[in-house]
N, C-alpha and C positions, 0 to 999 in steps of 0.2 A: 523297333520297339518304342523309341522316343517319339517318333511321328505318330504312332498309334495312340500313345498316352496323351499327346497333345491334342489329338483329334477328339479324345474323350473329354479332357479337362477344359479346353477353351469353351465349348458350348455350355458346360456346366457353370463356368465362371460368369459367362455372359448372362445365363439364366438367373444366377444368384444376384448379379448386379441389378438386373431388371426387376426381380422380385423385391429387392431392397428398396429401389426407387418407388415401385408400386405400393410398397407398404407404408411409405411416408409421403404420399402426394399432398397432404395438407400440413406438413411440418416445415416451419421456417427455423433454420438453425442460426442462432444469434450469438456472436462473441461479444461479451458485455463487461462493463466495469461492475464491481461489487455493489456500487450505489443503486443498481437497478433491482437488487434482491427484494426490496419492499414492494415491488410491483408484481411479484409472482402470483399472488392470489387474484389480482385483477386480470393479468394476462391469461390465466387459466380459463377465463370466461370469454375470451375473444372469439367472436362467431366465425366459424369456418376456417380457423387457423390454429394450429398447435404450435406454440412457441417453445422451442428448446434452447435454454440459455446455458452457455459455458462462460465461466468468469475468469478474468485475467486482469493484471495491472494495466494502467493506462499506457505507460511507455512500452511494456512488453507487447501489448495489443497493437500499438501503433507500428512497432517493428514487424510483427507478424503480417499485418496488412501490407505494409510497404514492400516486404520481401516476397509477397505472394504465398505466404505459408498459413494464412488464416483459413482454417477448416470450417467455413461458415458461409451462409448466404448473405448475412448482414452483420453489421456491428452496431453496438449501442453503448457509447461512452458518454460521460457527462459533457464532453466537448470534443471537437475534432481539431482544435487549434494546433496542438503539437504535431499531430499526424499530418496536417496540411503543410507543415514546414519541411517534411522529409522529401527529398528528391524522388520523383516518380510515384509518390503515393497517390496523388490526385487521379492518376490514370487507373488506379485500382478501385476507385469509388464511382458509384452511379448516383442515384437519387438520394438526397439528404432531406429529412423531414424533422423539423424541430417539434418536440412533443410537450415540453414543460420548461420551467426556468427556476433557478435558485441562485441568488447572489452569494458570494463568500464574504461573510462579515464577522464581526467580533461579538461574542455573547459573554456577558459578565453576570455574576451573582448580583441581584438587585442592591444589596447593601454596599458592595464595592462600587457599582456604577454610581450610586448616590454619593458615596464618599468622594469620588472623583468629580462629581458634578456633571456627569455625562448623561444623566437621565432626563435633563431638562434643557440642554443647549447643544447646538451643533458641534461635532467633534471631527477633527481631521486626522489623517494618518500621522501627521507631525505631532499632534497632541498626544496620540497614543504612544508614539515612539519616545517622546520626552518622559512620559509617565513610566514606560517600561524601563528606560535607562536609569531612572531614579529608584527602581525597585518597588514601585507603588502597587504593582499587581504582577501576578504570574499567570501564564496561559499555556494551553496545549495547541498543537497544530500537527497535521499529518506531514509525512516526509514528501517533499515535492518531487522526488525521483520515483515515487511509487503511487502517489495519489493525486488526482486532479485538484482536490480541494486545497492541498498544500501548495501545489504548483500555482494555482490561481491566486492564492493568498500572497505567495512570494512575488509574483509578477505585480500584483496590485500595490503591495507595500513599496517595492522597488520603483515602480513608475511614479507613485505619489511622492516619495521622498526625494526622487531625482528631479521633480518638477518637469517631467517629460511631457511635452505636448505632441509627441509623435511616438512611434514604436521605439522601444528600448533597443539601444545598440551596445556593443561591447565597451565603448568608451564610457558611456553613462553608467554601466554596471561597475566598472572599476572605480569610478568617482564616488558612487553611492555605497560602496562596500563598507566603509567605516561606520556609516549611519545604520546600515543593516545589522552590523555586528552588535551595535548598542541596542537596537530594537530587539533582536533575538536573544539577548542576554537574559530576558525575562521568560523565555520559553522553558516550561517545566515538564512537558509531556510531548512525546512524539509517537507516531503510529504509522502503519502501512495502509490504513483505510479509515475513512471518516466515521464509520460505524464503531470500529474498535476504539477509536479515540474517544468517542462519546461514552462508551462503557468505562474506559480507563479514567476519564474525568469524573464520572459518577462515583467511582471507588476512592477517589483521592480528594478529601475535603480541603486539603491545603492549597489546591489550585483554584484560582479565582474565576477562570473562564476559559474559553477556547475560540480559536478562529476556525470556522467550519461553514458548511452550507447552511443557509438560513433555514432550510427544511429540517436539518438535524438539530439545530439549536431550538427551533420551535417544538420539536418532539421530545425534548428532555422532560423527565418526570418532575424535577424541581425547576420552576420557571427561571428563565434568564432574561436580563435586559439586553436587547439587541442594539448594537451600535452600528449605524450606517454611516461610514465616513463621508463627509460632505464633499471631499475631493475625488471620490469615485470608488468603484468596486470592479471586480471581475466576476461575471456571472456564468453559470453553466446553463446551456440551452438544450442539452440532451438530444442531439440529432440522431434519430434512428436512420441508419444509412445502408442502403442496398449496395452490395459489392458488384463491381462490373462483371465479374465472372459468374454471377448467379444465373442459373437457367431461367428461361422465360416463365416457366410455371411458378418459380419462386417469386418473380416480380409481381405476379398477380396476387400472391399471398401477402407480399409486402404492401402493396397498394391497399388491400382489404384491411390489413392490420392498422396502418397509419391513418386511414380514413376513420376507422372506428375510434382510435385513440384520441382523435381531434374532435370528436362529436362533443357538443356542449355537456351532455350528461356524463360522459366518461371524464372530461376535463374537470368537472365539478368533483367527481369521485377522487381523482388524483389530488386535487387541491385539499379536499377534506381528509383523505386518508394518509397522504404523504407530506403535507405542508409545502408542496411546491406550487409555484405560481402557474396559472393557466396561460397557454400560449396563444389561444384564439381570442379575437376581439369580442366575440359574443359573450364570453364569460369574464366578468369583472373580478379581480382579486378581492377577497373579503378583508375585514378590518384587521385581521391578525398581522397583515403585511405592512401596516402603517401607510401613511400618505406621502412619505418622502419620495421625491423624484430621484431615481438612481442614475448616476453618471458612470458610463463604462470607461474604464481606464485603458490606455493603449496597450496592445499585446506585442511582443517581439515579432517582427516579420521575417526574420532569418533564423534558421535552425542553430547556427553558430552562436547567436546571442542567447537563445533559450538554453542551449547546453551549457554555455559559460555561466549563466545565472544559477543553474542547478549545481554545477560544479563548485562555484564560489560559495554557495550556501553550505554544501557538504564539507568542504575542505578549509573554509576560512570563517564562516559566519556563525553557524549553529553551535550549540553547546556540544563539546566533544562526547564521544561514546566510550563507555567502559564495558567491553564485551567479553564474556567468559564462555568458552566452548567446551562442553563436557562430552567427550567422544568415546564411544564404545569401541574398544580394541580387543574384545573377547575372541575366543577361538572360533565362534560362529561367524565372525567377520572375515575369515580367511578367503582369499581368492578375489572374485569380482567385487565383493562388498567392500573390502578394505580399499581396493583400487578406486571404487566410486567415491569413498570418503576422501581419499587423497585428492582426487580430481575436483571434488566440490570445494575443498579448502583452497586449492590452487586457483580455482575460478575467482575466488574472492580477493586475490592479489592483483587483479586486473588482467588476467590471462585471456578472459573473454573479450573479444574486440568489439562487441556490440555496444550501443549506447547504454542499454540496461546493465551490461557488464561493467562499463566504466563507472556508472553511478552506484554500483553495489560493491565495489572494491573497498577494502579497508581504507578509511579516510585519513587524511592528514590530521594529526593531533589525537588520534584514537588510541586507546589502550586495549590490547587484545591479549587474553590469557588462554592458553590451551591446557586442558586437563584431561588426559586420557585415563581410561579405567578398564580393568578387566576383573580379576578376582579381588582387587583392591584399587583404591584411587591412586593414580600416578602423581608424580611431582608436577605442580603447576609451572608452566613455562610462559613468562610474560614477554610481550613485545610492545613497544611504544612507537607508533608511526609519527615521525617528526613533521613539523609544519612546513618544512622545505625538504626537497630531495628525498621522497619516501622510498625510492627504489631499493636501496640496500636493505632496509628492514623488510620490505615486501619479499625480497629474494630469500631472506632468512626464514620467513614464514613458509614460503614454497618448499625450501629444503626440509623444514620440520615436517610439513605435511607428507612429503614423499618418503620420509623416514619412518612413518607410522607402520607398525606391524601388528599382527593379530595372534593372540594366544590366551588361554586361561578362561576363568569364569566371568560372571557379570555382576559387579557390585554397583548397580545404578545409583543407589542412594548415598553410598559413601562418596561417589564421584560428585553428586550434587552438593553434598555437604561441604566438600572441599572448595566448590565454587562460592558458596555462601560464606565460607570462612575468610575469603579474601577481603582485604580492607576496601572500604568505599572511598573513592576519590571525590571530594567535594566539587560541585560544578560540572559533573559528568552525568550522562544518562547511563544507568546501570542495566544490564540485561544478561540473562543466561540462556544459552542454546544447549539443549540436551538432545543428543542423537544416539539412539540405541536400536538394535535389531532383534532384541529378545526380551525375555522376562528376567527379573532380578533373581539371582541364584546365590549370591554371596553377600556377607556384610549385613548392614541394617536394612530393615524393611520400610515400607511406606509409612506405617504408623509411627515408627521411631523418627523418621524424617519430618513428618508433620508436627510432632511434638517439639522437635528441635527448631523447626521453622517458626512456630508460634512463640518460642522463647527469644527470638532474635530482636535486637533493637529495630525501631521503625525504619531507619534508613536502609537496613539490609532486607527486612521483611518486605519492603515495597518493590524490590527488584523482581521483575517478571521472568518466568522461565518459558521459553518457546520450545516446545517438544517436536522433534522430527520423528515420525513413525516410519520404520524401515524394517523389512524382513518380517519377523514374527513378533514384533513389539506387542506388549500387553496394552491393547487399545484403552480399555476402561481405566486401568491404573494410571496410564500416562495422561489421560484427560483429567484425572483427579489432581495430578501434579500441576497441570496448567491452571486448573481452577483454584487450587490452594494458593498459588503464587501470583495470580492475576495475569497469567500469560495466555498462550493460545497453542493449538495443535496444528501441525502441518504434515500432511500425509504424503510420503514419498514411496509408499509400497507399490504403487502401480505407475509411478512416474520417475522423473529424474531427481536424484539427490541434490545435484547442483542447482536445479530449478528451485527446490524447496529452500536451500540455503540462501539463494538470491532473493526469494520472496521475504524471508525473515529479515533481511537487511533493511527493509522498509520500516521495521519496528525497532531498530536499534539506534 
């Protein structure tokens, strides 16, 4: 019977696979960084090629490629520098074609740039660091563990402040750490992506500027004065890269797409529409990019140095995080759902052995508060990760997570209110993570929470809530929570709850 069944199933499976391939002969599947999203309208017009984009973080994407788990024909990140440092990754790559360019620089409100005298004279990273240390301005920057703009900025600042004339090494990183700490004492905003950072900056009038891609800074509604440090920058060159495992038919699509993207007409469209610099010599950058000659700063040439730089930033250099996790432990979470929640929290203690897992664990100096809720809000349980020997506290968080159980109703807004009732620690990044698998059934409703939120003092009202959709979450109402608080929504209904929690760490 089994042989007879196999005789029927195998031809059917082969036919289905062939039909699937035949149905997509003109589709190029591309794993990309979120920075590429603004090119979607342009890519929709690519002749003879249908481009299907799937987005992921830079480090997660690099690991997928290096481990052979990238379900794509090509990748398109703002840079391949970190990927090139991973052992064995180069063998996974085929042709790389640079499409456009954008340096990572500082943008300031014109009044602040004039106050500092940076609108008329050359400025170095040392000048910027000295002003930052003295509290003369505050800035935003993305998390270098999740976004290439933040990673590029961190590399550029470290290389410039260390006076490195070659690739950064671990000794130089240790030497420059005190200077980095003083520099980043002026950081007021963090984010997991350059686009979200720009939106958060626009909502926060108290922040003077941000370090971001030139293209993002030029695209701001309120004009910024761009500061190009005279001692150098790190630029994104957006290499569209064919994977070595891609079928020959996909290589033909790749060649067609890259040739079209590098035509003078399309390069001008990219420059006009996205504020990125053209990469082909036939198209000259227009006046918005200025006339300054950009110096490219050296990049780490070993993965150990790149990883140590990111780890040093997270655990020693950056402003510490104050994270509150509002966790649904209602009866609908019984079984596999509560186990998924336990595992997601355990993952954030460093149990995930990957590089992205190491960089998304609770950081040294971080304050973490767990607030479970069912029919009522539970008692907040605080944890403070010390700046040395974090393992005992991380173990306690693991034990707490494994002890979570599910029963009762769902008082979402009472749980959220308990999070916003917590005191704000000066000099920390505040954030709330709300994870729920259903609709509100008990306690206060959204309207009552919105009224409460509007009554909060500014330092509490400014704390964003990052909502994780799971199970039967009320999509519309949860998006209203994110919009009200200046947060974002992460959908784990068809994916991994652990992956959603890891992604949110880039914003904390």
